[in-house]
N, C-alpha and C positions, 0 to 999 in steps of 0.2 A: 862222293855219289854223282853220277852223270845227271844232269839236267834232261828233263823230259822233253825240253824243247831243242836240245842239241841235234846235230845232224839233219836228217831229213825234213823234222818237224820246222827245225829253223829256217832250211832252205824253202820248204813250202810257203811259210809265212812270207819270206823275202819275195818269192814269186808272186805272191797275191798282192803285195804292195807294189811291185813293180808293174803288175797289169793294171792297178789302179791310177797309177802316174802316168803311164801310157796311155790310157784312155782320157786322161785329163779333163774329167766332167765330174764336178763336185768332189774334188780330191780330198780337202779338208774334213768334210761330213762323212766321206767313206771311210778315211782312215780312223775318226773317231769312232765309228760304228764298229769297224774291226778290231780297235783296241779294246773297245767295251767287253768283248767276249773273250779277248785273248791278252789280258794286262800281262800276265806272268811271262807269256810268250816274248812279248815286247820288251819285257825287262830283262830278259835272259838274252836278248840280242846285244845288249850292252850298248857300245858306242859304234858298233859296225854301220848302223843306219846313217850315221852322221857322216860317212865317208864315202856315201853315195854321189856319183856325178849326175845330178838332177837339176834341172833349171826351174821346176813349178814352185811358186811363191808358197802356195798351200802346203806343200810337202814340207817345206823349212818351217813355215809358222807351226805346223802341228809337232815337228820335232822339237822346235826351241820350247813348246808348252810341255811336252812329254818329258824332256829331260829336266825341265824345272821343277816339274811334280815329283820326279824322283830325286830332287836335291842335288843335282848334278849341274851346278850354275855354269861351269867351265864351258861343258859341251852345249847346254842351252844357249849360252851367249855366241858360239861359234856358229850354231844353227839360226839364231836370229840374225847374225850377221848375213849369214846367205840369204835370208829372207828379205834384209833390207837392200841386198845387192839386185835381188830379183824383183823386188816391188820397191823402187827407190821412193816413191811418194806415198809410202803407208805410214800414217801417223800412228799406228797401233805397233808396227815393228819399232818405230824410233823411240816411242815412250817406253816399250818392253827392255829396249837396250839400256836405258837409264835405270829401270827398276832392277835389272839383274847385275848392273854395275854397282848399285847401293848394295845389293845383297852379298857382293863378293868384297865390299869395302874399296872398290876402285873409284874414289870420290874424283880424282881428277879426270878421269875417262867420262864420268857421268856429267861433270861440268861441262866438258867439251861438247857431249851430245844435247846440252840444252840449247846450243846456239842454232841448232836446225830450225828453219822457218817453217817447219811442218807443225811445231809446237806453239799455234798462233794464239790458242786462247790464253788470255791474260792470268786467269785463276788457275789454270793448270801450270803454267809456267810459274806463277808465284808459288805454288805448293811445291814444285820440283826444287826450286831455288831454296826454299826453306829445307826441304828434306835435305839437299846436299850440304848445307851449312852445319846442320845437325849431326850428319854422318861426318863431316870433317871434324866434329867436336870444337866447333868454333867458340872464342871466348865471348862472342857477342851474346848478350842477354837472351836466353831461350825464352823467358817469358815474354819479352817484348815482341820477338818473332812470332810467337803464338798469339799474341793479341792482335799483331798486324794481319796475320793470316785469317784470324776469326772475324775481323773487321771486314776485310776483303769478301770472305766467304758469306757473311751475312746480307751485305749489300747487293752481292751477285744473286743470291738466292731470293732476297725479296724482291728484286728487279724481275726476274724469272717467273716467280709465283704470279706477278702480276700481268705478265705478257701475254697477250690474246693473239692466238695463231689465226693466220688468215682463214676465211671460210674455206676455200679449197674446192668449192662448188658443191659442198655438202647442203641438204636441205634444212629448212628452219627447224624441224624436230631434232636434228643432229645438233645444231647450234644451242638449242634450248638444253639438251641434255648434257651438253659440255660445259655449259654455265652453271647447270645445277651441281655438276660434279665439282667445278671450281670453288663453288660457294661451301659444299660440305667439305672440302679439303681445307679452308679457312677456318671453319668451325671446328675441324678435328684438331688441329693445330694449337686451338686455345686450351686444349686439355693441359698443356705444359704451363700455361700462364702462371698460375699461382703455386706450382709445384716446387717445393723446397728440396725433394729428394725423388730421384728416378730409379727405378730397378729395369734393366734390360735382361729379360730371361731368355738364355739360348736352350738348346734342346740336347745338349751333349750329355753322355753317360755319366759324365763327373758329378751330376748333380743326384743320382741313384744312390739312395741311402745317406744323403747328405746332412739331411735334416735341417735344410736351409729355409723351410717353407715360411715359418715365422718372420724370419729376417728378411725375407723378400716382401711379405705382405705388410711389413710395416713402413714401406715407402709410400708417399703420396702418390706416386703414378708408378703402375707395374705395367710394362710394355713385353709382348710375347712376339715371337717370330713363327710365321706360318701356321697359325692356328693348331697349336699341338695339343694332344690330349694332356687333360690335367686332372679330371677326375680319377681318385683311387691313389693320386701322387701328391697331395696337398702337404704331406710332412715334409717332402723334399723340395717342392716348386711352388708352395703356396696355391691360395684359391682365388685371389683377387686379379683381375684384368681389367686395366683402363684402355687399353689399345692394342691390337695387333697389327704389326707391319709384316706384310707377305709380298712374295714374289708375283709380277703380273701375270706370268703364265698361266696362274690359276683361273685367270678371267678369259683365256682365250681358246675357243673350241669347247664344244659340249661335253667331252669325257672330263677335260680339265676343270669345267664348271660344276660338274655333279661332284667331283672330288671336293672342291671347294665348298660347296654347300653342305656335305656330309661332315667336314670338319668344323663348319661354323654352328652346326646344329648342336654341338657339346655347349655352347656359350649363350648366355643370355642374348636376346635379340638387340638389346641396346649397348653391346659392346662394340665400338666403332673399329673398322678395319682400313688400312691405307696401304694402297699396293704401290710399291717402288721398284724400279728396274732400271739400272743404268744402261743396261744393254740395248733395251727398246726405248727410244726417245720418240717414237710417233704417238700422236695422240689419238689414234683411231681405235685402237684395241678395246678400251673399255665401253665407248659407245655402242660397240657391236656385239655386246654381250647378249647371248641368245635368251631371249625373253626380256623380263623385267629384272634388273639386278636388285638384291637386297638393298634396302634404303640406308643401310648403316656402314656401307663400303664405299670407299671413293678411291681415284686414282691420282697420283700426285702429277699436277701438269707437266707435259713434255719438256718444257723449258727448265722446270725445276729439277727434272731427273737428269737432264744434261749437267746441270750444275753439280749434281751429287758424282756424276761420273768424271768430272775434271778433278774433283777433291779425291777421289778414290782411284777407280780406273774403269773401264768400259764394262768388265765382266765381274765387278765385285760382288761378293756373297750378300745376301740380304743383312746378315748380320753386322759386317763392316759398313755398310750404306746406313743401318740404323744408328750405329755410333757416331758416325760422321753429322747424321742428321740433329741427334739429339745433343751431343757435346759442342760440336764446332758451331751448328749453325744455330740451334735454338737456346745455346749457351746454359745447358743446364749439367749439373754434375750427375753422371750416370754410374751407377754402380752394376757391373755387368756379371752375370750368374750363367753358369752352364755353356760357356763357351771353351771348348778344347781345341778348337782350331784346326780340327781334323787330324790331330797328333797321330792317331791310330785309325787308317782308313777302314778297318774291319770293326770298328766299335759300334754299337748300336745306340740309338736313342735313349733317354732315361725311360721313356715308356716301351721300351723292349723291341720296338721296330729297327731293322737294319737298314739305314738308309742306302740309297744308289751311290756307286762311286761319283764323287763331286765332279761337276763337268770339268773337262780338262782346261777350259778357258779360265776358270777360277785360279788365280795365282796364289795359293793358300800361304806360301812361305813369305811372300811380300806382304801378304795381310798380317802374318804374325809380326813381321818387322815393323808395320805401320802401328800396331797397336803396344808393341813392347818398346819400340825406340821413338818412332815419330810422336805418338801421343805421349807417351810416358815423359817426353823432354820438354815439348811446348806447352802441354796443357796438363801438369802433373795433378792438379786439383780437380780435373774434369772427368776423367776416368778411372774407376777405382773397380779392383779386379778380386775380392775375396773369393769369389764363388766360381772361377775359373781356373785353368791351368797353363 
């Protein structure tokens, strides 16, 4: 059967892409927007886009992520190389090159790439070094590696959590609000102090009909992601909630904040929420909440979010950041439920809503590698997966 995107349709899409590149204004964002409405058309073009004679760094960044999402790691690596050539000082491109090499099993190449001076953060470098030794199936004790990484991560996170950002010209009320947020953040993490068991509950369709509700509720602490619907689904997802970890964008702008408040209304007002987002590491978003924010939510301090970024990557999903926070930094054994790692991009959440296509900057295949290989080998007793796929 002939593809509906062959011939004139494919040429039309290529023409639109060429116009965006030639205009050279917000190239990456415009290509993202175009892909959002024409995913099948982009996929039907195969590798032809990678053969273009284009110098735009944003074009090659977009394509490296596009082919990575498709699972075509070879072409993604080629496009990322073009990105690195067009933007030689891009830490993002350099780090992605290592991740792509790991996904392809090219350990020697990945090791060479870690020598880049762009990877200046010691925690990021240490994590990459451990990842390489694990990928190489080294005889070195993986448990010792895991403990070393955990020690470094916990120390870095502790220092980052105590770091007080410069005033930056903001008024006293802003500074007070920020300090109140920091105090609430510290209190929120105390939820885990006495916990012997933690359940981290995702929203994947794998939970639908699972009957795992009682198993989830049996944990000392139950953590959920992004304020999901739970009423009417307790047989499968449980009814207890100790904490909700959510993406910071819900707190930015009136429309997002209205959506956040609506989601929160399903929960008891005493349930705390912690916003974490490695992609946004400035500290100004939460204090600029329109009106008075609910007293039970807080924002992870900017320096601590940077720490999570270096352990994962800049645009990691809330789920991966949550796993890193609870198991690696807080040193708790966490059982994850309801994570299908976007295996089927057309699947629904367990509560029936079809989620939007995950943002292209989420490197989902790398996240699966992190959970199934990195975590499983260095911290085998910290991340348990009976309710995920």
